[in-house]
N, C-alpha and C positions, 0 to 999 in steps of 0.2 A: 618808945614814943607813944603817947596817948593817941587815941583815935578821935580826931577832931570832928568826925561825922556823927559821933554818938553823944547822947545827952550825958551830962556830968554825973547824974544820980542813977541812971539805969542804962544798960547796954543796948539801947534801941536807937535806930537812926533818927537824927533830928528831922522833923517833917513839918510842913506848913499847917497841918491839922493839930499839932501838939499831942499826938498819940504817943503814949509811953508804954503801951502793952504790945509786945512783939507779935503775938498771934493776931491781934486786931489789925495791926499795921500790915502784916503779911496778907491778910484777907482783902483789905481795902486796896492795897497795892496791886494784887493780882487782878481784881475786878476792874480797877481803873485802867491798868495797862492793857488789859484785854479789850476794853471798850475803845481805847485810843488806837490800838492796832487795827481794829475794824474801820475806824474813821480814816486813818492814814492809808489803809489799803484801798479804800474807795477813792481817795484823792489821787493816788499814784505817786511814784517817786522814782527818780533816775539819777541821783547824785551819788555815784559810787566813789566816794573819797572820804578821807578823815573828817572833813567838814560835814559831809552827808551823814556819817555815822553819828556825829554829835547831834545833828538835827533830828535824827530818828530818836535818839535817847531823850532829847529834850521834849519831844512831842509825847513820848510814852510816859515819862515820869515827871514832867514839869509841874503837874498839878500837885505833886506831893513834896518834891525836893527842890530846894534852892539851887543845888549843885547839878541838877539834871542838865546833860549836854556839855558838862565841863569835865576835863580830865581830872582824875583823882590827884590829890596832893600828898598822899602817903603810899607806902608800899603795903601790899596785902598778900596774905596767904589764905588758902582754903583747904581744910583737911578733906581728903578724898578717900572714901572706903576702897575704891579700886586701887589706890596707891598705898594701902595699909596706913592711912592717916597722914601721908605726906601731901604736899601741895604741888601743883603744876608751877613751874618757874615763870611767873608772870613778869612783864616788863617792870623795871623800877620806874617810879614816878618821873624821874628826870629823862628817861629814855622813851617815854610814850610817843611823843611827836616823831622821833626818828624811826622807831620800830613800826608805827602805823604807816608812815610814808613808804618804808621798804615793803610792807605787806601789800599795800595797794598798788605799788609799782609792779610787783609780781602778778597781781590780779589782772592788770591792764596790759601785760606783755604776752598773755596767752592768746592763741588763735581761736577764740571762741566761735566765730562764725564758720570756721572750717571743720570743727569737731563733729564727729558722730555723737549721738546721745550718750553712748557709753563713755566716750572720751570726755565729753562735757561733764558728766557726773564725776568721773575720776579726777578731773582738774579741780572741780568745785571742792572735792573732799580733801584736797591738798592746799588750796589757796585760802579758804575761809577759816580753817583752824589757826592759820598764822595771824589773822586779824583777831580772832577770839583770844589767842594766847596773850596778846598785849594786855587785855582786860583793862581798857583805859578808864573805866568808870568805877566808882565805889561799889555800886550794885547795878543789876539789870543788864549785864553784859551779854548773856546768852540770848535773851529775848531781843535785844537790839541787833545782834549779829544775825540771828535767824530771820528777823524782819527784813534786813538788807539782803540776805541770801534769797528770800522769796522774791523780792523786787528784781534782783539780778537775774534769776532764773526766768521770770516772766518777761523781762526786758529783752531776753534773747529768744523769745518765741515759744518757750515751753510753758507749762502750767504746773503749779505746785499744789500737791495734795496737802493742804493746810490742816485738815482734820486728822490725817495720819500723824503729822508732826506734833500736833497739840496733844493727841492721845498718848503719844510715846515720848513726851517731853523729857522724862528721866533718861531714857535710852539716848536721845539726841544729845543731851548734855554730857553723858558719860562717853559718848562717841567723840565729842570734841576734846574731852580730857585725854582719851587714848591717842588722839591724833596730834597732841601737843606736848609730846615727850621728847622733842628734839630727835636725836639719833635713834631713840627707841620708839618712835611714833608708830602707831598701827592705824592705818587709814581705812581698813576694810570695813570696820563697823559703821562709820559714817557713810561710806560708799554704799553699803548694803541698804540702808534705809532710804538714801537719796535715789537709788535705782528704782525704788517703788514710788517715791514721792514726786520725782520729776517726770511729768507726763507730756506726751505729745498732743493730747486732746484735753479739752476742758473737763474739769471734774464736776459732776452733778451728784448731789446727795438726796436721797429720798428716805422715807421712813423705813421701807423694807430693807434697804441696804445696810442701815445702821442698827436694825433690830435682829439681824441674824437670819433673814428669810431667803437669802440668795445662794445657799449652799456653801461648799467648802471655800469658795473664793470671796465670800462677803467680807465687809470691813472688820467684823469682829474677829474672824480668823486671821486677817492681815495684822491686826494689832497684836495678837498673841505671839507673833514671830519675834517681837522686839522686847525681850526680857533681858535686861542688862546682866543679871546674875548668871544667865545661861549662855549668852553670846559674847560677853566681854570677859576674857580670862584675866587672871592676875598677871600684871605686867612683869617682864624680866627687867625691871627698872629699879635702880637704887640711887637715891639722892644722897650725895655726900654732904655731911654737916660741916 
């Protein structure tokens, strides 16, 4: 089946700006979505539902894509280096509404207000990968899920170290991959970074902390802990053809 989201003459996502160069589109998409994330964060958000996920995606990517905020209409695969070129088993396009409903039902049946911080992070590391694994949109799924995760954490009285997540975006995505392998899932990688990112006090950044002047515990040292090739092992996972 051909990919209806791509231009007919080049393998680039159809977009409102008519850009047909993939690198140019990637740069503009990254800058636009980052700016929209900041605007949305300032506004606040508390709709933790499939409709809310669609609303976040639409806000982040609606300037570029007509299909922003709408479930994909095709099945997708993405080759992962961590899986030796295989793909996570994303939901089929027909199952997206059902699978998201189940994932959010699990999210809302947790005793979040009773959890200690450690239990809270552990539950996050198991609930949000189920939302991510559905991969309901053609692109932009990880940014959308992490945005909702940030709002969810702060809705429950914690603070999210967004600088850490942004600086370690590759590790975060790889952690979602490793936590989305069904019976072979490994949650410890996502839990590891969320234990540092989910804080009980507000995060303040200054020039000294970001430039390496605070000793061994400064942000630069914290970022170095999250190297996917070092911390995420080859999975004992084999996809059947």
